[in-house]
N, C-alpha and C positions, 0 to 999 in steps of 0.2 A: 536549510537543505537537509538531506538525509544524513544518517549517522556516518561517522568516520570509520575507517578500516578497522580500528582497534575495537569497535563495538559491534562489528557485523555479526549476523546470525551465522554460525559456522556449521550447523548440522546439515550438511549438503549431500552426504552419501551414506549408504549402508556400510557398516564397519563393525569394529569390535564392540562398541557400545550397544548397537542394535542387537547383536548376537547375544551379548551378556544379558540384556533385558529380556529377550525371548527365553534364554536358558533359565534365568531366575524365575520368570513367570511359570515356566513349566515345572520347575522344581518345587515350587510352593503350591502348585495347582491353581494358579490364578489365571483362569481362562479369560476373564474379562480384561485384565491387563495385557495379556498376550494378544488378544484380538484387537484391542485398541492400538497397540504399537504396530501390529502388522498392517492395519488399515491405513496408517500414516506412512508406512515404508514400502508398501507392496510394489509401487511403480518403480522402485529402485532395483528390484530384482532383475538380473540380466535377461534381456529379451522382452521385457515388459515395457510398453510405451502407451500411455493414454492417447486416444485419438485427439489430434489438434488440427485446426485449420490455420495454415500459415498466413500471418498478416491479419488475422481476425481481430476485431476490436469489440470491447464490451459496451462502449458508448457510441451511439450513432453520430457520425460527423467527426469523430476523432481520427487522426492520422496515426498510422502505426509506424513506429521506429523502435527497433528492438534494443533494449538495454543489454549490456554484457551479462552473460549468464553467471558471472562471478558475483553479481550484485543482487541476486535474488535466488530463491529456492523453489523448485518445482513442487507443486502440491495439487490437491483436488478440493479446494475450498468451494463451498462451505461444508462438504461432506466430511473432510478430515479435521478442519478447523473452522468453527463458526465465525462468521464476520458480523461484528456488532458495533463497528466504530469507523469513523472517517477522521484522518489526521491531516490538518491543514499546515502546509509549509510555505516558506518563502525562499526563493533560490539564492538570494544574495548575489545576483548576477543576471546576465541576460538569458533569454530563452535558449539561444544557440549554445551558450556555455554550459547550461544545465544538461542539454541533450548530450553534449560532448563528454562531460564527466560521467554521466550515467552509462555511456558506452565504453568507458575506461575500466578494464578489469581490476586495475590497481586502486580504484576509488573506494570500493567496498560498500557502496550504498547506491540506492536508486529508489525512486517513487514510481507508483503505477502510472501516474499522469503528470503532465506539465500543462499549465494554463498560461497563455501569453497575455500581455497587456491589450492586445488587439482582439482577444476572445478566442483565438485558435486553441485547440486542444490536441496534444499529442499523447498517445498511450505508448508506454515503453515496456510494461509488464502486464500480463493478463491478471485479472482480478482473482482468478482461481489460484494463482501462485503467490508465494510469500515474498514481498519486497523488503529489502533491508533499508528501511527509511526512518524508523522511529528511534533506533538505538536501544531498543528493549525487545527482546525476543518474543515475549508474550504479546506485546502490542503489535509487533510485526505480523504475528500469526492471525490476529483477530481484526485487523484493520485494512483499509484502503488508504494509501497515501497520495495526496494531491499537492504538487508544488505549484507555486505562483511566481511568475517572472517579476523580479524587482528587488528592492532593498527595504528592510524593515523601517529604516529611518526616513523614507521618502513616501509620504502618503499619496503623492501624485501618481505613483506607480500602480496603485490599486484602482484601476479605471472602472468605469461603469461596464464596459464590454467584458473585462476580465471577471468582475464580480457576478455579472449575470450568467456568463458561460459556466463559471465554477459552480454557481448555485444550481443550475440545471444538471450538471454532472453529479453533484452531491445528492440532489433529490433522486436521481436515477439509481445511484448506489443504494440509498436508503430504501427505495421501493423494492429493489431486487432482493434484498436480504431482510426486509422487515425491521430496519433499524429505526428507532424512534428519532424524530427530528427535534433534538434538544441538545443542550450544551454538555450533557453527560456523555453523549455518544458522538458528537461532532466537536472535536477539540483541536487546540493548537499543539504544535510540536513541543512548545514550552511546558505543556501540561503532562507530558509523558514522564512517568517516574524514572528518575535516574539520568534524565537528559541534561546537557549543559547548553542546549540551544534556547534562544529567546523568541524565535519566530512563531507566529506571524507578527508579533510586536504590537505596541500600543496603538499604532495607526490603523490596524485592522479593525474595522467597524463590525463587531460581532452582532449587534442588534440589527443592523441593516442586512448583514449576510444571512442571518437566520430567517429574517422576513422574506428574503428573496428565495431561499431554499423552500420554505413553506408554500410560497406562491407558485414556484415551479412544480412542486409536487401536486398541487391542486390542478394546475393547468394540464398536467399529463395524465391525471387520474381518469 
């Protein structure tokens, strides 16, 4: 599952750091640095709100259930942060329990999507926003996180319906952002630098999954 509260991405509002960065950039005449920082922070200015459609999903067929806004950070990806990775997680619990903890502001983590054993997909954070799922700020900013219902030590949890639905979801994400369909860009949580998580575990069949992602991509092309 996503990162714990202690490793959450904490850059959630404009404050002294942002003002110091802007001031330093101006002082040294670094217009490029200042412009980049402002591009990432502009929406946090009082009175500025990017247009959003309430309840909109990025993957057709997904059901929207909002995560607590304490578990993600508003952004404008891929304009402010490029998306070049999908991170695969396993919930270590039921579908319902994953939804519940992602709605808990004290949890400190949430993924963009949860895929159930029956193939249902719930989206809890928009892809344009930064979810606290990887336990690594840089990876959070550059990736889409997908949770899968089940336990890493129970291979029977990784059903055909789940894997097929997840593969279609991942193929869609890769197509939207031009992400290569390979193991450098579609990774497990265990592969994120600095993590102490082991998911999706040894029972996750990567060869099968990647084949399904490629097939889903060709089918939708």
